VOBAKE-361858 format. One record per residue: x, y, z of N, C-alpha, C in turn; residue number from 0; residue in three letters. Coordinates in nm, 3 decimals. Layout:
BEGIN
X	Y	Z	X	Y	Z	X	Y	Z	NUM	ALA
...
***
This chain:
BEGIN
-0.676	-0.930	-3.151	-0.747	-0.851	-3.050	-0.725	-0.702	-3.078	0	UNK
-0.832	-0.627	-3.083	-0.822	-0.484	-3.111	-0.776	-0.409	-2.986	1	UNK
-0.732	-0.284	-3.009	-0.691	-0.201	-2.896	-0.807	-0.178	-2.799	2	UNK
-0.929	-0.165	-2.856	-1.047	-0.143	-2.771	-1.073	-0.264	-2.683	3	UNK
-1.064	-0.383	-2.743	-1.085	-0.507	-2.667	-0.979	-0.522	-2.559	4	UNK
-0.853	-0.492	-2.595	-0.744	-0.502	-2.498	-0.767	-0.403	-2.383	5	UNK
-0.812	-0.282	-2.418	-0.838	-0.181	-2.315	-0.951	-0.223	-2.223	6	UNK
-1.055	-0.285	-2.282	-1.167	-0.332	-2.200	-1.122	-0.445	-2.108	7	UNK
-1.033	-0.531	-2.160	-0.979	-0.640	-2.078	-0.899	-0.586	-1.962	8	UNK
-0.818	-0.483	-1.987	-0.738	-0.423	-1.880	-0.829	-0.357	-1.776	9	UNK
-0.935	-0.291	-1.823	-1.031	-0.230	-1.731	-1.099	-0.336	-1.645	10	UNK
-1.136	-0.448	-1.706	-1.203	-0.555	-1.633	-1.108	-0.618	-1.530	11	UNK
-0.983	-0.638	-1.568	-0.884	-0.693	-1.474	-0.866	-0.598	-1.355	12	UNK
-0.859	-0.467	-1.383	-0.843	-0.369	-1.276	-0.965	-0.370	-1.183	13	UNK
-1.084	-0.375	-1.241	-1.207	-0.381	-1.162	-1.208	-0.505	-1.072	14	UNK
-1.169	-0.618	-1.127	-1.167	-0.742	-1.050	-1.059	-0.739	-0.942	15	UNK
-0.944	-0.682	-0.971	-0.838	-0.670	-0.869	-0.886	-0.581	-0.754	16	UNK
-0.954	-0.473	-0.787	-1.008	-0.384	-0.683	-1.117	-0.454	-0.603	17	UNK
-1.198	-0.537	-0.670	-1.300	-0.614	-0.599	-1.235	-0.717	-0.507	18	UNK
-1.122	-0.773	-0.550	-1.049	-0.868	-0.465	-0.998	-0.797	-0.339	19	UNK
-0.949	-0.676	-0.355	-0.902	-0.597	-0.240	-1.017	-0.571	-0.143	20	UNK
-1.132	-0.532	-0.196	-1.249	-0.508	-0.112	-1.293	-0.635	-0.041	21	UNK
-1.290	-0.747	-0.113	-1.330	-0.875	-0.054	-1.235	-0.916	0.057	22	UNK
-1.105	-0.899	0.034	-1.006	-0.931	0.137	-1.029	-0.847	0.263	23	UNK
-1.053	-0.718	0.244	-1.072	-0.628	0.358	-1.197	-0.665	0.437	24	UNK
-1.302	-0.705	0.364	-1.430	-0.734	0.429	-1.437	-0.875	0.486	25	UNK
-1.389	-0.974	0.409	-1.412	-1.114	0.445	-1.285	-1.191	0.478	26	UNK
-1.169	-1.128	0.465	-1.045	-1.197	0.495	-1.004	-1.294	0.387	27	UNK
-0.892	-1.360	0.410	-0.837	-1.452	0.311	-0.930	-1.570	0.285	28	UNK
-0.997	-1.619	0.389	-1.087	-1.734	0.371	-1.209	-1.697	0.287	29	UNK
-1.247	-1.571	0.289	-1.363	-1.528	0.212	-1.331	-1.490	0.069	30	UNK
-1.202	-1.494	0.034	-1.162	-1.456	-0.102	-1.178	-1.575	-0.196	31	UNK
-1.283	-1.572	-0.275	-1.306	-1.673	-0.378	-1.334	-1.600	-0.508	32	UNK
-1.320	-1.671	-0.617	-1.352	-1.612	-0.747	-1.498	-1.568	-0.750	33	UNK
-1.585	-1.651	-0.694	-1.728	-1.617	-0.692	-1.754	-1.492	-0.609	34	UNK
-1.689	-1.482	-0.493	-1.708	-1.363	-0.407	-1.659	-1.237	-0.477	35	UNK
-1.550	-1.249	-0.552	-1.497	-1.132	-0.624	-1.594	-1.092	-0.735	36	UNK
-1.650	-1.190	-0.807	-1.751	-1.160	-0.908	-1.867	-1.082	-0.847	37	UNK
-1.914	-1.129	-0.730	-2.027	-1.064	-0.665	-1.992	-0.922	-0.622	38	UNK
-1.873	-0.904	-0.565	-1.830	-0.771	-0.522	-1.819	-0.676	-0.641	39	UNK
-1.768	-0.728	-0.753	-1.751	-0.646	-0.873	-1.883	-0.624	-0.947	40	UNK
-1.987	-0.702	-0.913	-2.114	-0.691	-0.984	-2.107	-0.748	-1.124	41	UNK
-2.025	-0.852	-1.142	-2.007	-0.913	-1.274	-2.066	-1.054	-1.276	42	UNK
-2.093	-1.106	-1.394	-2.149	-1.242	-1.403	-2.053	-1.346	-1.347	43	UNK
-2.108	-1.456	-1.294	-2.022	-1.566	-1.245	-1.925	-1.612	-1.354	44	UNK
-1.803	-1.640	-1.314	-1.701	-1.686	-1.409	-1.612	-1.574	-1.460	45	UNK
-1.650	-1.448	-1.436	-1.569	-1.336	-1.486	-1.430	-1.337	-1.423	46	UNK
-1.425	-1.353	-1.292	-1.296	-1.348	-1.221	-1.206	-1.463	-1.265	47	UNK
-1.264	-1.583	-1.275	-1.180	-1.697	-1.313	-1.134	-1.688	-1.458	48	UNK
-1.203	-1.610	-1.541	-1.159	-1.590	-1.679	-1.031	-1.506	-1.682	49	UNK
-1.027	-1.400	-1.601	-0.912	-1.309	-1.600	-0.802	-1.354	-1.505	50	UNK
-0.839	-1.419	-1.397	-0.742	-1.469	-1.299	-0.771	-1.617	-1.279	51	UNK
-0.702	-1.700	-1.357	-0.733	-1.843	-1.362	-0.714	-1.914	-1.228	52	UNK
-0.612	-1.874	-1.154	-0.581	-1.942	-1.029	-0.591	-1.845	-0.912	53	UNK
-0.594	-1.901	-0.793	-0.596	-1.817	-0.673	-0.469	-1.734	-0.665	54	UNK
-0.354	-1.795	-0.701	-0.228	-1.722	-0.698	-0.233	-1.603	-0.794	55	UNK
-0.290	-1.621	-0.912	-0.301	-1.510	-1.008	-0.389	-1.399	-0.952	56	UNK
-0.495	-1.438	-0.882	-0.585	-1.338	-0.822	-0.514	-1.262	-0.711	57	UNK
-0.439	-1.334	-0.627	-0.364	-1.268	-0.519	-0.259	-1.174	-0.577	58	UNK
-0.190	-1.220	-0.680	-0.089	-1.135	-0.742	-0.152	-1.011	-0.804	59	UNK
-0.268	-1.027	-0.866	-0.339	-0.912	-0.923	-0.377	-0.811	-0.817	60	UNK
-0.419	-0.861	-0.700	-0.456	-0.771	-0.589	-0.333	-0.696	-0.538	61	UNK
-0.222	-0.767	-0.522	-0.098	-0.702	-0.475	-0.054	-0.594	-0.573	62	UNK
-0.054	-0.627	-0.701	-0.010	-0.530	-0.801	-0.101	-0.407	-0.804	63	UNK
-0.232	-0.428	-0.789	-0.325	-0.315	-0.788	-0.307	-0.230	-0.663	64	UNK
-0.281	-0.294	-0.549	-0.252	-0.218	-0.427	-0.132	-0.127	-0.448	65	UNK
-0.024	-0.183	-0.503	0.098	-0.105	-0.525	0.073	0.009	-0.623	66	UNK
0.002	-0.018	-0.732	-0.028	0.085	-0.832	-0.105	0.200	-0.769	67	UNK
-0.206	0.167	-0.690	-0.291	0.269	-0.630	-0.213	0.352	-0.528	68	UNK
-0.136	0.285	-0.444	-0.057	0.357	-0.343	0.043	0.452	-0.409	69	UNK
0.116	0.402	-0.508	0.218	0.485	-0.573	0.154	0.600	-0.651	70	UNK
0.040	0.575	-0.713	-0.029	0.682	-0.787	-0.076	0.791	-0.692	71	UNK
-0.127	0.751	-0.577	-0.172	0.851	-0.478	-0.055	0.935	-0.428	72	UNK
0.057	0.869	-0.402	0.174	0.942	-0.354	0.226	1.037	-0.461	73	UNK
0.222	0.993	-0.587	0.271	1.078	-0.696	0.181	1.200	-0.718	74	UNK
0.053	1.188	-0.684	-0.040	1.299	-0.703	-0.023	1.410	-0.598	75	UNK
0.043	1.378	-0.489	0.060	1.479	-0.384	0.162	1.582	-0.431	76	UNK
0.140	1.709	-0.400	0.234	1.811	-0.446	0.373	1.788	-0.389	77	UNK
0.477	1.819	-0.466	0.613	1.795	-0.417	0.646	1.887	-0.300	78	UNK
0.735	1.838	-0.216	0.783	1.920	-0.104	0.874	2.028	-0.158	79	UNK
0.875	2.142	-0.091	0.972	2.246	-0.125	1.111	2.195	-0.091	80	UNK
1.210	2.244	-0.165	1.349	2.202	-0.139	1.429	2.322	-0.095	81	UNK
1.504	2.315	0.012	1.503	2.201	0.104	1.384	2.210	0.198	82	UNK
1.328	2.095	0.229	1.215	2.089	0.323	1.270	2.064	0.463	83	UNK
1.199	2.113	0.561	1.239	2.086	0.699	1.183	1.950	0.739	84	UNK
1.239	1.894	0.847	1.185	1.769	0.898	1.040	1.786	0.940	85	UNK
1.006	1.905	0.986	0.866	1.932	1.023	0.776	1.921	0.901	86	UNK
0.823	1.972	0.785	0.745	1.963	0.661	0.725	1.816	0.621	87	UNK
0.834	1.741	0.629	0.828	1.600	0.590	0.738	1.523	0.687	88	UNK
0.751	1.551	0.816	0.668	1.484	0.916	0.521	1.516	0.894	89	UNK
0.493	1.640	0.860	0.355	1.681	0.832	0.299	1.600	0.716	90	UNK
0.378	1.587	0.609	0.333	1.513	0.491	0.315	1.364	0.524	91	UNK
0.411	1.307	0.595	0.402	1.164	0.629	0.285	1.137	0.722	92	UNK
0.263	1.224	0.819	0.150	1.206	0.912	0.018	1.217	0.837	93	UNK
0.010	1.308	0.740	-0.112	1.323	0.660	-0.137	1.196	0.578	94	UNK
-0.029	1.136	0.527	-0.044	1.014	0.450	-0.093	0.899	0.538	95	UNK
-0.037	0.888	0.659	-0.082	0.785	0.752	-0.229	0.807	0.788	96	UNK
-0.266	0.931	0.814	-0.406	0.962	0.845	-0.497	0.923	0.729	97	UNK
-0.451	0.950	0.606	-0.529	0.914	0.487	-0.547	0.762	0.479	98	UNK
-0.439	0.688	0.508	-0.444	0.543	0.498	-0.532	0.481	0.606	99	UNK
-0.554	0.552	0.716	-0.641	0.498	0.820	-0.787	0.533	0.796	100	UNK
-0.813	0.617	0.697	-0.952	0.656	0.667	-0.985	0.611	0.524	101	UNK
-0.958	0.695	0.426	-0.992	0.663	0.287	-0.920	0.538	0.237	102	UNK
-0.798	0.515	0.284	-0.720	0.400	0.238	-0.727	0.279	0.329	103	UNK
-0.817	0.282	0.427	-0.823	0.174	0.528	-0.848	0.037	0.465	104	UNK
-0.936	0.032	0.366	-0.967	-0.096	0.301	-0.840	-0.157	0.241	105	UNK
-0.759	-0.075	0.176	-0.634	-0.125	0.117	-0.538	-0.174	0.224	106	UNK
-0.532	-0.104	0.336	-0.443	-0.145	0.444	-0.485	-0.281	0.498	107	UNK
-0.614	-0.300	0.523	-0.663	-0.428	0.574	-0.635	-0.541	0.475	108	UNK
-0.657	-0.515	0.347	-0.628	-0.617	0.246	-0.480	-0.651	0.245	109	UNK
-0.395	-0.549	0.257	-0.250	-0.573	0.258	-0.210	-0.661	0.376	110	UNK
-0.268	-0.636	0.493	-0.237	-0.720	0.610	-0.273	-0.866	0.583	111	UNK
-0.389	-0.889	0.522	-0.428	-1.025	0.487	-0.325	-1.088	0.393	112	UNK
-0.281	-1.013	0.294	-0.186	-1.065	0.196	-0.049	-1.092	0.259	113	UNK
-0.006	-1.004	0.348	0.124	-1.023	0.413	0.124	-1.151	0.496	114	UNK
0.016	-1.175	0.569	0.007	-1.299	0.647	0.005	-1.421	0.556	115	UNK
-0.069	-1.414	0.447	-0.074	-1.526	0.353	0.063	-1.552	0.291	116	UNK
0.141	-1.447	0.272	0.273	-1.461	0.209	0.369	-1.542	0.297	117	UNK
0.341	-1.552	0.426	0.428	-1.635	0.511	0.415	-1.783	0.476	118	UNK
0.306	-1.818	0.406	0.284	-1.958	0.364	0.299	-1.977	0.214	119	UNK
0.314	-1.866	0.141	0.324	-1.874	-0.006	0.446	-1.794	-0.052	120	UNK
0.558	-1.862	-0.073	0.679	-1.790	-0.115	0.660	-1.710	-0.243	121	UNK
0.578	-1.760	-0.336	0.558	-1.689	-0.463	0.485	-1.556	-0.440	122	UNK
0.397	-1.552	-0.341	0.328	-1.427	-0.309	0.423	-1.333	-0.235	123	UNK
0.509	-1.389	-0.153	0.608	-1.308	-0.081	0.696	-1.232	-0.179	124	UNK
0.735	-1.297	-0.287	0.820	-1.231	-0.388	0.749	-1.110	-0.449	125	UNK
0.619	-1.124	-0.477	0.542	-1.014	-0.537	0.530	-0.898	-0.436	126	UNK
0.501	-0.931	-0.310	0.490	-0.828	-0.207	0.623	-0.756	-0.185	127	UNK
0.733	-0.830	-0.186	0.864	-0.768	-0.166	0.900	-0.675	-0.280	128	UNK
0.862	-0.710	-0.402	0.888	-0.622	-0.517	0.811	-0.491	-0.500	129	UNK
0.685	-0.500	-0.453	0.606	-0.380	-0.429	0.667	-0.297	-0.316	130	UNK
0.713	-0.364	-0.210	0.774	-0.294	-0.097	0.903	-0.224	-0.140	131	UNK
0.979	-0.286	-0.230	1.102	-0.222	-0.280	1.070	-0.090	-0.350	132	UNK
0.961	-0.087	-0.426	0.921	0.037	-0.494	0.883	0.145	-0.392	133	UNK
0.814	0.105	-0.284	0.777	0.200	-0.180	0.902	0.257	-0.111	134	UNK
0.996	0.167	-0.079	1.119	0.212	-0.012	1.196	0.309	-0.100	135	UNK
1.208	0.276	-0.229	1.281	0.364	-0.321	1.214	0.500	-0.330	136	UNK
1.083	0.501	-0.331	1.009	0.627	-0.338	1.033	0.710	-0.211	137	UNK
1.027	0.646	-0.096	1.049	0.717	0.030	1.192	0.770	0.038	138	UNK
1.289	0.688	-0.003	1.429	0.735	-0.004	1.443	0.857	-0.094	139	UNK
1.378	0.852	-0.211	1.385	0.964	-0.305	1.323	1.090	-0.249	140	UNK
1.208	1.076	-0.181	1.142	1.192	-0.122	1.230	1.255	-0.014	141	UNK
1.286	1.171	0.071	1.372	1.223	0.179	1.498	1.289	0.123	142	UNK
1.559	1.225	0.024	1.681	1.281	-0.034	1.651	1.414	-0.104	143	UNK
1.540	1.418	-0.179	1.503	1.541	-0.250	1.472	1.654	-0.154	144	UNK
1.425	1.617	-0.035	1.391	1.719	0.064	1.512	1.759	0.148	145	UNK
1.627	1.698	0.117	1.748	1.734	0.191	1.764	1.661	0.323	146	UNK
1.692	1.550	0.339	1.704	1.471	0.462	1.729	1.326	0.426	147	UNK
1.846	1.298	0.367	1.872	1.161	0.322	1.884	1.063	0.438	148	UNK
1.831	0.945	0.415	1.845	0.835	0.511	1.968	0.756	0.468	149	UNK
2.053	0.724	0.563	2.174	0.650	0.532	2.140	0.519	0.461	150	UNK
2.226	0.478	0.369	2.204	0.356	0.293	2.175	0.240	0.388	151	UNK
2.075	0.164	0.355	2.041	0.048	0.436	1.945	0.075	0.550	152	UNK
1.920	0.203	0.580	1.831	0.234	0.693	1.686	0.257	0.650	153	UNK
1.663	0.273	0.521	1.526	0.298	0.473	1.431	0.183	0.508	154	UNK
1.471	0.056	0.494	1.377	-0.051	0.531	1.333	-0.043	0.678	155	UNK
1.424	-0.007	0.766	1.387	0.005	0.907	1.292	0.122	0.930	156	UNK
1.316	0.233	0.859	1.226	0.348	0.871	1.087	0.312	0.820	157	UNK
1.081	0.244	0.704	0.952	0.203	0.650	0.882	0.108	0.747	158	UNK
0.958	0.018	0.810	0.898	-0.075	0.907	0.839	0.001	1.025	159	UNK
0.909	0.103	1.072	0.857	0.184	1.183	0.730	0.258	1.143	160	UNK
0.730	0.315	1.025	0.611	0.386	0.977	0.495	0.289	0.956	161	UNK
0.527	0.168	0.905	0.422	0.067	0.889	0.365	0.026	1.025	162	UNK
0.451	0.014	1.125	0.404	-0.021	1.259	0.313	0.087	1.315	163	UNK
0.349	0.210	1.291	0.267	0.322	1.336	0.130	0.320	1.265	164	UNK
0.132	0.293	1.135	0.008	0.281	1.059	-0.078	0.168	1.114	165	UNK
-0.015	0.055	1.141	-0.088	-0.061	1.196	-0.157	-0.025	1.326	166	UNK
-0.084	0.042	1.415	-0.143	0.078	1.544	-0.260	0.174	1.527	167	UNK
-0.250	0.263	1.429	-0.360	0.356	1.404	-0.482	0.283	1.345	168	UNK
-0.457	0.188	1.255	-0.568	0.117	1.189	-0.642	0.027	1.287	169	UNK
-0.568	-0.045	1.371	-0.636	-0.137	1.463	-0.683	-0.067	1.589	170	UNK
-0.650	0.061	1.604	-0.701	0.139	1.716	-0.621	0.126	1.844	171	UNK
-0.504	0.064	1.838	-0.423	0.048	1.959	-0.364	0.181	2.002	172	UNK
-0.314	0.258	1.905	-0.250	0.385	1.938	-0.351	0.499	1.941	173	UNK
-0.428	0.515	1.835	-0.529	0.620	1.824	-0.473	0.758	1.860	174	UNK
-0.362	0.793	1.792	-0.297	0.921	1.818	-0.377	1.036	1.757	175	UNK
-0.375	1.150	1.822	-0.435	1.270	1.765	-0.346	1.316	1.649	176	UNK
-0.396	1.402	1.559	-0.311	1.452	1.451	-0.181	1.514	1.502	177	UNK
-0.188	1.590	1.612	-0.067	1.652	1.667	0.030	1.546	1.717	178	UNK
-0.022	1.446	1.788	0.065	1.339	1.840	0.125	1.258	1.725	179	UNK
0.048	1.237	1.621	0.098	1.162	1.506	0.212	1.237	1.439	180	UNK
0.195	1.368	1.417	0.302	1.448	1.356	0.427	1.446	1.443	181	UNK
0.409	1.460	1.573	0.523	1.460	1.665	0.596	1.325	1.662	182	UNK
0.521	1.217	1.659	0.581	1.084	1.657	0.658	1.061	1.527	183	UNK
0.598	1.100	1.415	0.665	1.083	1.286	0.792	1.168	1.282	184	UNK
0.785	1.290	1.333	0.904	1.376	1.332	1.016	1.315	1.416	185	UNK
0.982	1.258	1.530	1.083	1.194	1.615	1.149	1.079	1.540	186	UNK
1.069	1.000	1.468	1.124	0.891	1.388	1.219	0.945	1.281	187	UNK
1.176	1.047	1.208	1.259	1.103	1.102	1.388	1.160	1.157	188	UNK
1.381	1.228	1.269	1.502	1.283	1.330	1.600	1.172	1.364	189	UNK
1.547	1.062	1.413	1.632	0.949	1.450	1.701	0.888	1.327	190	UNK
1.625	0.874	1.219	1.680	0.805	1.102	1.765	0.896	1.013	191	UNK
1.750	1.027	1.027	1.829	1.116	0.941	1.947	1.177	1.016	192	UNK
1.958	1.147	1.145	2.071	1.202	1.222	2.200	1.135	1.177	193	UNK
2.310	1.211	1.174	2.437	1.150	1.135	2.477	1.040	1.235	194	UNK
2.545	0.937	1.188	2.584	0.827	1.278	2.683	0.873	1.383	195	UNK
***
């Protein structure tokens, strides 16, 4: 296999994983089929099953693409000044949550579908947990670099709180204004970075 062919294969896998994410967000787990992904991607029938032979492989591909996209977006954001204030960090985190409820909403909805499915599929749970570990490590690094370290072991709880806030914004339960969102995130950060 030439480098060009391998590159085209990687591009096709990425396109299909992104189509799976779109399909999950639009049609839910029951609507996720190889055929539906082919249609979403605009590819001939059988394309998805060629690159992702099983449903588990397709789900894993979607999870990995979600993690890649999320981490790439976070890496593209300009670094915080050091030392950053909690207000600076809250501003950045609130902006990220706002982004995920608008431009990133499709990915959030797909992730919720995958998380629920993982309660019945241990092999999918392992893939999701590996992606979550990368997110937690990134958040710990951002907070530490900004001079607001979270005590060891508390990052998962902080991420869970931020995820809950994101969930409420996506489903419309909270519907906080930008000012309220920044204030809420800052209160969370103050709680988690305060000395014991």
